[in-house]
MIDO-498769 format. One record per residue: residue in three letters; x, y, z of N, C-alpha, C in turn. Coordinates in steps of 0.2 Angstrom, whole numbers, padded with zeros to 4 digits, always signed. Example, Ala and Ser with C-alpha at 12.3 -4.5 7.8 and 13.67 -1.06 7.14 Angstrom:
BEGIN
ALA+0066-0028+0039+0062-0022+0039+0066-0016+0039SER+0064-0011+0035+0068-0005+0036+0064+0000+0039
//
This chain:
BEGIN
MET+0193+0009+0008+0190+0005+0003+0184+0007+0001SER+0183+0008-0006+0176+0010-0008+0171+0005-0008ASP+0164+0008-0008+0159+0003-0007+0158-0001-0013PRO+0156-0007-0013+0155-0012-0019+0150-0009-0023VAL+0150-0010-0029+0145-0008-0034+0140-0014-0034ILE+0133-0012-0033+0128-0017-0033+0124-0017-0040THR+0123-0022-0042+0119-0023-0049+0113-0027-0048PRO+0108-0027-0052+0102-0031-0052+0103-0038-0050ASN+0109-0040-0052+0111-0048-0051+0115-0049-0044THR+0115-0043-0040+0119-0044-0034+0115-0049-0029THR+0118-0053-0026+0115-0057-0021+0116-0054-0014ILE+0111-0052-0010+0111-0049-0004+0112-0055+0001SER+0116-0054+0006+0118-0060+0011+0112-0060+0016SER+0111-0066+0018+0106-0067+0024+0109-0071+0029ASP+0109-0068+0035+0113-0070+0041+0108-0073+0046SER+0108-0079+0048+0104-0082+0052+0104-0079+0059SER+0109-0076+0061+0110-0072+0067+0105-0067+0068ASP+0102-0064+0062+0097-0059+0062+0090-0061+0064ARG+0089-0068+0065+0083-0070+0067+0080-0066+0074PRO+0074-0064+0074+0072-0060+0079+0073-0062+0086GLN+0076-0058+0090+0077-0058+0097+0073-0053+0100ARG+0077-0047+0102+0074-0041+0104+0073-0036+0099ARG+0068-0032+0099+0067-0027+0093+0073-0022+0093PRO+0076-0022+0087+0082-0017+0087+0080-0010+0087GLU+0084-0006+0088+0083+0001+0089+0080+0004+0083TRP+0082+0002+0077+0079+0005+0071+0072+0003+0069ILE+0069-0001+0073+0062-0003+0073+0057+0001+0078LYS+0060+0004+0083+0056+0007+0088+0053+0014+0086VAL+0047+0015+0088+0044+0021+0086+0040+0024+0092ARG+0039+0031+0092+0036+0034+0098+0028+0033+0098ALA+0025+0032+0103+0018+0032+0104+0015+0038+0100PRO+0009+0037+0096+0006+0043+0093+0003+0048+0098SER+0004+0054+0097+0002+0059+0101+0002+0066+0097GLY-0001+0071+0101+0000+0078+0098-0007+0081+0096GLU-0008+0087+0095-0014+0091+0094-0017+0089+0087THR-0013+0089+0082-0015+0087+0075-0017+0080+0075TYR-0013+0075+0078-0015+0068+0078-0022+0067+0081GLU-0023+0071+0087-0030+0070+0090-0035+0073+0086ARG-0034+0078+0083-0039+0081+0078-0041+0077+0073VAL-0036+0073+0070-0038+0069+0064-0042+0063+0067ARG-0040+0060+0073-0043+0055+0076-0050+0056+0077ALA-0052+0062+0080-0058+0064+0081-0063+0065+0075LEU-0059+0068+0070-0063+0068+0063-0065+0061+0061MET-0061+0057+0061-0062+0050+0058-0068+0047+0062ARG-0068+0048+0069-0074+0045+0073-0080+0049+0071SER-0080+0055+0070-0086+0059+0069-0089+0057+0063LYS-0085+0055+0058-0088+0053+0051-0089+0046+0050ALA-0088+0042+0056-0089+0035+0056-0085+0032+0050LEU-0078+0034+0050-0074+0031+0045-0069+0026+0048ASN-0066+0022+0044-0061+0017+0046-0055+0019+0042THR-0049+0018+0045-0042+0019+0042-0038+0013+0043VAL-0034+0012+0038-0030+0006+0038-0024+0008+0043CYS-0023+0014+0044-0018+0016+0049-0019+0013+0056GLU-0026+0013+0058-0028+0010+0064-0029+0002+0064GLU-0033+0000+0059-0035-0007+0058-0028-0011+0057ALA-0023-0009+0054-0017-0013+0052-0012-0011+0057ARG-0013-0007+0062-0008-0005+0067-0002-0002+0064CYS-0002+0002+0060+0004+0005+0056+0008+0008+0061PRO+0015+0007+0061+0019+0010+0065+0021+0018+0064ASN+0018+0020+0058+0019+0027+0056+0013+0031+0057ILE+0008+0029+0061+0002+0032+0062+0003+0039+0065GLY+0008+0039+0070+0009+0046+0074+0012+0051+0069GLU+0017+0049+0065+0020+0053+0060+0015+0056+0055CYS+0011+0051+0052+0007+0053+0047+0001+0057+0049TRP-0002+0055+0054-0008+0059+0057-0006+0065+0060GLY+0000+0065+0063+0003+0072+0065+0004+0077+0060ALA+0005+0074+0054+0006+0079+0048+0000+0080+0044GLY-0006+0077+0047-0013+0079+0044-0014+0074+0038THR-0011+0069+0037-0013+0064+0032-0015+0057+0034SER-0019+0054+0030-0021+0047+0032-0023+0043+0026THR-0023+0036+0027-0026+0032+0022-0032+0029+0024PHE-0037+0030+0020-0044+0028+0022-0046+0021+0020LEU-0049+0018+0024-0051+0011+0023-0058+0010+0022MET-0060+0008+0016-0067+0008+0014-0070+0001+0013LEU-0076+0000+0011-0080-0006+0011-0080-0010+0017GLY-0081-0006+0023-0081-0009+0029-0075-0010+0033ASP-0075-0014+0038-0069-0016+0042-0068-0023+0043THR-0072-0027+0039-0072-0034+0039-0070-0037+0032CYS-0064-0041+0032-0062-0043+0025-0064-0051+0024THR-0065-0052+0018-0067-0059+0016-0061-0064+0016ARG-0055-0061+0016-0049-0065+0016-0045-0065+0022SER-0041-0070+0023-0038-0071+0030-0030-0072+0029CYS-0027-0066+0027-0020-0066+0026-0017-0066+0033GLY-0011-0070+0033-0008-0072+0040-0004-0066+0043PHE-0003-0060+0039+0000-0055+0041-0004-0049+0044CYS-0010-0049+0042-0015-0043+0043-0019-0043+0049ASP-0020-0038+0052-0023-0037+0058-0030-0035+0057ILE-0033-0034+0051-0040-0032+0050-0044-0039+0050LYS-0049-0038+0054-0053-0044+0055-0056-0047+0049THR-0057-0054+0049-0060-0058+0044-0066-0060+0046GLY-0071-0061+0041-0078-0063+0042-0082-0062+0036ARG-0089-0062+0038-0094-0060+0033-0095-0052+0034PRO-0094-0049+0028-0095-0042+0028-0102-0039+0029THR-0103-0033+0031-0110-0030+0032-0111-0028+0025ALA-0118-0026+0024-0120-0023+0017-0116-0017+0015MET-0115-0016+0009-0111-0010+0006-0114-0004+0008ASP-0110+0001+0010-0112+0007+0013-0111+0012+0007TRP-0116+0014+0003-0116+0018-0003-0115+0025-0001GLN-0115+0027+0005-0114+0034+0007-0107+0035+0010GLU-0103+0030+0010-0096+0030+0013-0092+0035+0008PRO-0092+0034+0002-0088+0039-0002-0090+0046-0001ASN-0096+0048+0001-0097+0055+0003-0094+0057+0009ARG-0094+0053+0014-0091+0054+0021-0083+0055+0020VAL-0080+0050+0016-0073+0050+0015-0071+0057+0011ALA-0075+0059+0006-0073+0065+0002-0074+0071+0007GLU-0079+0071+0011-0080+0077+0016-0074+0077+0020ALA-0072+0071+0023-0066+0072+0027-0060+0074+0024VAL-0059+0072+0018-0053+0074+0014-0053+0082+0013ARG-0059+0084+0011-0060+0092+0011-0059+0095+0017ARG-0061+0093+0023-0060+0096+0029-0053+0096+0031MET-0049+0091+0030-0042+0090+0031-0038+0094+0026ASN-0041+0097+0021-0038+0100+0016-0032+0097+0013LEU-0033+0090+0011-0027+0086+0009-0026+0088+0002GLN-0019+0088+0000-0017+0088-0007-0016+0082-0010HIS-0015+0076-0006-0015+0070-0009-0018+0065-0004VAL-0022+0060-0006-0026+0056-0002-0025+0049-0004VAL-0024+0044+0000-0024+0037-0001-0030+0033+0001ILE-0033+0030-0003-0039+0026-0002-0038+0018-0003THR-0040+0014+0002-0039+0007+0001-0045+0004+0004SER-0045-0003+0004-0051-0006+0006-0050-0013+0008VAL-0054-0016+0012-0054-0024+0013-0056-0027+0006ASN-0055-0034+0006-0058-0038+0000-0065-0039+0001ARG-0069-0039-0004-0076-0040-0004-0077-0046-0009ASP-0075-0052-0008-0075-0057-0013-0082-0060-0014GLU-0087-0058-0010-0094-0060-0011-0097-0056-0016ARG-0094-0051-0019-0096-0047-0024-0092-0048-0031LYS-0096-0049-0036-0092-0050-0043-0087-0045-0044ASP-0090-0038-0043-0085-0033-0044-0080-0031-0039GLY-0080-0035-0033-0076-0034-0028-0076-0027-0024GLY-0082-0023-0026-0083-0017-0023-0080-0011-0027ALA-0078-0013-0033-0074-0008-0037-0078-0001-0038PRO-0085-0002-0038-0089+0005-0039-0088+0010-0033ILE-0087+0007-0027-0085+0012-0022-0079+0016-0023PHE-0074+0013-0026-0068+0016-0027-0069+0022-0032ALA-0073+0020-0038-0074+0025-0043-0078+0031-0040MET-0083+0029-0035-0087+0034-0033-0083+0039-0028VAL-0079+0037-0024-0075+0041-0020-0070+0045-0024ILE-0067+0043-0029-0063+0047-0033-0067+0053-0036ARG-0072+0051-0039-0076+0056-0042-0079+0061-0037ARG-0081+0059-0031-0084+0064-0026-0078+0068-0024ILE-0072+0066-0022-0067+0070-0020-0065+0075-0025ARG-0065+0074-0032-0064+0078-0037-0069+0084-0037GLN-0075+0082-0036-0081+0087-0036-0080+0092-0030ILE-0079+0090-0024-0079+0094-0018-0072+0097-0016HIS-0067+0094-0019-0060+0096-0017-0055+0095-0023PRO-0057+0099-0028-0053+0098-0034-0045+0100-0033GLY-0041+0097-0036-0034+0098-0035-0030+0093-0031CYS-0034+0089-0028-0031+0084-0023-0030+0078-0027SER-0023+0076-0027-0022+0070-0031-0024+0063-0027ILE-0025+0058-0030-0029+0052-0027-0025+0046-0029GLU-0023+0042-0024-0020+0036-0024-0025+0031-0022VAL-0026+0025-0025-0030+0020-0023-0026+0013-0022LEU-0026+0010-0017-0023+0004-0015-0028-0001-0015ILE-0029-0005-0021-0035-0009-0022-0033-0016-0021PRO-0039-0020-0020-0038-0028-0020-0037-0030-0027ASP-0035-0036-0028-0034-0039-0034-0040-0040-0038PHE-0046-0040-0035-0052-0042-0039-0052-0048-0042LYS-0048-0053-0040-0047-0059-0043-0044-0059-0050GLY-0041-0054-0051-0038-0053-0058-0043-0050-0063SER-0049-0048-0061-0054-0046-0066-0053-0040-0069ARG-0052-0040-0076-0051-0033-0079-0057-0029-0079ASP-0063-0032-0079-0069-0028-0079-0070-0024-0073ALA-0068-0027-0067-0069-0024-0061-0063-0018-0060LEU-0057-0020-0063-0052-0015-0063-0054-0009-0067GLN-0057-0010-0073-0059-0005-0078-0064+0000-0074ILE-0068-0002-0070-0072+0003-0066-0068+0008-0062VAL-0063+0005-0059-0059+0010-0055-0055+0014-0060MET-0052+0012-0065-0048+0015-0070-0052+0021-0073ASP-0058+0019-0075-0062+0024-0078-0063+0031-0074ALA-0062+0031-0068-0062+0036-0063-0055+0040-0063GLN-0050+0037-0066-0044+0040-0067-0040+0042-0061PRO-0038+0038-0056-0034+0040-0051-0027+0041-0053GLU-0023+0045-0049-0016+0047-0051-0012+0041-0050ILE-0013+0037-0045-0009+0032-0043-0013+0026-0042LEU-0012+0020-0045-0015+0014-0044-0010+0009-0041ASN-0012+0007-0035-0008+0003-0031-0011-0004-0029HIS-0007-0009-0030-0009-0016-0028-0003-0019-0025ASN-0003-0021-0019+0003-0024-0016+0004-0031-0017VAL+0010-0033-0020+0011-0041-0021+0012-0044-0014GLU+0015-0040-0009+0016-0042-0002+0021-0047-0001THR+0022-0052-0005+0027-0057-0003+0030-0061-0009VAL+0034-0065-0009+0037-0069-0014+0032-0075-0016PRO+0032-0077-0023+0028-0082-0025+0028-0089-0020ARG+0034-0091-0018+0034-0097-0014+0030-0097-0008LEU+0029-0091-0005+0026-0090+0001+0018-0088+0001PHE+0016-0087-0006+0009-0085-0006+0004-0089-0003ARG+0004-0095-0003-0001-0100+0000-0001-0099+0007LYS+0005-0098+0010+0006-0097+0017+0004-0090+0020VAL+0006-0085+0016+0005-0078+0018-0002-0076+0017GLN-0004-0077+0011-0011-0074+0009-0014-0080+0005PRO-0017-0085+0008-0019-0091+0005-0025-0090+0000GLN-0029-0085+0000-0034-0084-0005-0032-0080-0011ASP-0026-0078-0011-0023-0074-0016-0019-0078-0021HIS-0018-0075-0027-0013-0078-0032-0008-0073-0035TYR-0002-0075-0036+0003-0071-0039+0000-0068-0046GLU-0003-0073-0049-0005-0071-0056-0010-0066-0056TRP-0015-0065-0050-0020-0060-0050-0016-0053-0049ALA-0011-0053-0045-0007-0047-0044-0004-0045-0051GLU-0001-0049-0054+0002-0047-0061-0004-0045-0065ALA-0009-0048-0066-0015-0046-0070-0017-0039-0068THR-0018-0037-0062-0020-0031-0060-0015-0025-0062LEU-0009-0026-0060-0004-0021-0062-0003-0020-0069ARG-0002-0026-0073-0001-0025-0080-0007-0022-0084ASN-0013-0024-0082-0019-0021-0085-0020-0014-0083ALA-0019-0012-0077-0019-0005-0075-0015+0000-0080LYS-0009-0002-0082-0005+0002-0086-0008+0002-0093GLN-0010-0004-0095-0013-0005-0102-0019+0000-0103ILE-0024+0000-0098-0030+0003-0098-0028+0011-0098ASP-0024+0013-0094-0022+0020-0093-0015+0021-0093PRO-0011+0023-0098-0004+0024-0098-0002+0029-0094LEU-0006+0034-0093-0005+0040-0088-0004+0038-0081VAL-0007+0033-0079-0008+0031-0072-0001+0029-0069LEU+0001+0031-0063+0007+0029-0060+0005+0022-0056THR+0008+0017-0058+0007+0010-0054+0012+0009-0049LYS+0010+0006-0044+0014+0005-0038+0012-0002-0034SER+0017-0004-0031+0017-0011-0027+0022-0011-0022GLY+0020-0016-0017+0024-0016-0011+0026-0023-0009ILE+0031-0024-0005+0033-0031-0003+0035-0030+0004MET+0033-0035+0008+0035-0036+0015+0041-0040+0016VAL+0046-0039+0020+0051-0044+0021+0052-0046+0028GLY+0054-0052+0029+0055-0055+0036+0050-0060+0037LEU+0047-0063+0032+0042-0069+0033+0045-0075+0031GLY+0051-0076+0029+0055-0082+0027+0057-0082+0020GLU+0056-0077+0017+0059-0076+0010+0066-0075+0010THR+0070-0077+0005+0077-0075+0004+0078-0068+0001PRO+0083-0065+0002+0084-0059-0002+0084-0059-0009ASP+0087-0065-0012+0087-0066-0019+0080-0067-0022GLU+0075-0070-0018+0068-0070-0020+0065-0063-0020VAL+0067-0059-0015+0064-0052-0016+0066-0048-0022VAL+0073-0049-0024+0075-0046-0030+0072-0049-0036GLU+0070-0055-0036+0066-0058-0042+0059-0055-0042VAL+0056-0054-0037+0050-0051-0037+0050-0044-0040MET+0056-0040-0037+0057-0033-0040+0058-0034-0048ARG+0061-0038-0050+0062-0039-0057+0055-0040-0061ASP+0051-0044-0058+0044-0045-0060+0040-0039-0061LEU+0040-0035-0055+0037-0029-0055+0039-0024-0060ALA+0046-0024-0061+0048-0019-0066+0046-0021-0073SER+0046-0028-0074+0044-0030-0081+0036-0029-0082TRP+0032-0028-0076+0025-0027-0077+0024-0019-0078GLY+0029-0015-0078+0028-0008-0079+0027-0004-0072VAL+0028-0007-0067+0027-0004-0060+0032+0002-0060ASP+0029+0008-0058+0033+0014-0057+0036+0015-0050ILE+0032+0013-0045+0034+0015-0038+0034+0008-0034LEU+0039+0007-0030+0040+0001-0026+0041+0003-0019THR+0038-0001-0014+0039+0000-0007+0041-0006-0004ILE+0046-0006+0000+0049-0012+0004+0049-0011+0011GLY+0046-0015+0015+0046-0013+0022+0047-0020+0026GLN+0048-0019+0033+0049-0025+0037+0042-0027+0040TYR+0041-0034+0039+0035-0037+0042+0036-0037+0050LEU+0031-0034+0053+0031-0035+0061+0024-0038+0063GLN+0025-0044+0067+0020-0048+0069+0015-0044+0073PRO+0008-0043+0071+0003-0039+0075+0002-0043+0081SER+0001-0050+0082+0000-0053+0088+0002-0060+0087ARG+0002-0064+0092+0004-0071+0092+0000-0075+0088GLU-0006-0073+0086-0010-0077+0081-0008-0076+0074HIS-0004-0071+0073-0002-0070+0066+0005-0074+0064LEU+0006-0073+0058+0012-0077+0056+0019-0075+0059PRO+0023-0079+0062+0029-0077+0065+0034-0073+0060MET+0038-0069+0063+0043-0066+0059+0049-0070+0059ASP+0052-0071+0053+0058-0075+0052+0064-0071+0055ARG+0065-0065+0053+0071-0061+0055+0070-0053+0053TYR+0074-0049+0057+0074-0042+0055+0079-0041+0050TYR+0077-0037+0045+0082-0035+0040+0086-0029+0042ARG+0092-0028+0041+0096-0022+0043+0095-0016+0039PRO+0096-0010+0041+0095-0004+0037+0099-0004+0031GLU+0105-0007+0031+0109-0007+0025+0107-0012+0020GLU+0103-0017+0022+0100-0021+0017+0094-0018+0013PHE+0090-0014+0017+0085-0010+0014+0088-0005+0009ALA+0094-0002+0011+0097+0002+0006+0100-0001+0000GLU+0102-0007+0001+0104-0011-0005+0098-0013-0010PHE+0092-0014-0007+0086-0015-0011+0084-0009-0015LYS+0085-0003-0011+0083+0003-0015+0088+0004-0021GLN+0094+0003-0020+0099+0004-0026+0098-0001-0031ILE+0096-0007-0030+0094-0012-0035+0088-0010-0039GLY+0083-0007-0035+0077-0005-0038+0078+0001-0043ALA+0083+0005-0041+0084+0011-0045+0087+0008-0052GLU+0092+0003-0051+0095+0000-0057+0090-0004-0061LEU+0085-0006-0058+0080-0010-0062+0075-0005-0066GLY+0075+0001-0064+0071+0006-0068+0065+0009-0065PHE+0064+0007-0058+0058+0010-0055+0059+0018-0054LYS+0054+0021-0055+0054+0029-0054+0055+0031-0047TRP+0053+0027-0042+0054+0029-0035+0054+0022-0031VAL+0059+0021-0027+0059+0016-0022+0059+0018-0015GLU+0054+0016-0011+0054+0018-0004+0056+0012+0000SER+0062+0011+0003+0064+0005+0006+0067+0006+0013GLY+0064+0003+0018+0066+0005+0025+0062+0000+0030PRO+0065+0000+0036+0062-0005+0041+0055-0003+0042LEU+0053+0003+0043+0046+0005+0044+0042+0008+0038VAL+0044+0007+0032+0041+0008+0026+0034+0004+0026ARG+0029+0008+0025+0023+0004+0023+0020+0007+0016SER+0015+0004+0014+0013+0006+0007+0012+0013+0006SER+0009+0016+0011+0007+0023+0010+0012+0028+0012TYR+0017+0026+0015+0022+0030+0018+0025+0035+0013HIS+0025+0041+0014+0028+0047+0010+0024+0047+0003ALA+0018+0045+0003+0014+0044-0004+0014+0051-0007ALA+0013+0056-0003+0012+0063-0006+0019+0065-0009GLU+0024+0064-0006+0031+0065-0009+0032+0062-0015GLN+0030+0056-0016+0030+0052-0022+0027+0055-0028VAL+0021+0057-0026+0017+0059-0032+0019+0066-0034ARG+0022+0070-0029+0024+0077-0031+0031+0076-0035ALA+0035+0072-0033+0042+0071-0036+0041+0068-0043LEU+0036+0064-0044+0035+0061-0051+0031+0065-0055SER+0030+0071-0053+0026+0076-0057+0019+0074-0059ALA+0016+0070-0055+0009+0068-0057+0005+0074-0056LEU+0006+0079-0052+0002+0084-0051+0002+0089-0058ASP+0007+0088-0062+0008+0092-0068+0002+0090-0073TYR-0001+0084-0072-0007+0082-0076-0013+0081-0073ILE-0013+0083-0066-0019+0082-0062-0025+0086-0065HIS-0024+0092-0069-0029+0095-0072-0033+0091-0077LEU-0029+0086-0080-0032+0082-0085-0038+0077-0082ARG-0037+0076-0075-0041+0072-0072-0048+0075-0069GLN-0048+0082-0069-0054+0085-0067-0060+0085-0071PRO-0066+0085-0068-0072+0084-0072-0073+0091-0077
//
């Protein structure tokens, strides 16, 4: 029997027997190790840098650091928001470190990265949300390590177009903002966020710079239905998002939101096919997929490097 044809209207089944018991084999990863991993870890400590790889306990840290790549976490290590899925600490942030962009850029140069991902905590105590730091690090990387493509995974800046404009003026190759979950669960999963802010961020980015590749991600396993995931995918496609990531939520600790169920690998494959039919240029969908997973492959495959020279000073 041939496989069924899946369309954007396909309803993906949800089986209550999938509710989490023991972690399935497709979720297990090896503990990080290796010479390159240790070298990257030592470099981060020597530059007093934070990485989302460590702060968010990413399951792919061994693979990515072993390959000499990393996602830098800027604006400190304390977030002003208290999302129920995130292991980054919440509280009152320290003062802005205006030398941080220089240290990050120097680490990028020393690692000889061809593609780098820059993200941050939320800094809601500032009207600009810390947007100038993003612009500074983009420009500094271009100065001392030209030819490296840059992806920024930004906060929503409360939907502020002015704050977003500061980042877009520095012309990153990829502008990423994760929607994270479905609208019904926003107040539970990320109580200080709004779905409308995510929409404004992604729509405005494309309007400000049509050359930029826009990107967003969804976690599954927090109590959403597969049909709700597909609805969010439709929204993202209508907002002009080019790249979509879908991964399994894994509870960082007992204090975080409980996981509703594990999605099976074949369900992630169905999401990927539906995403392709909805018109996304790239869909990364799998149990261990995180926002920055295979980011370098994405930018190369989508030929962003063909116009990187246009971004150089």
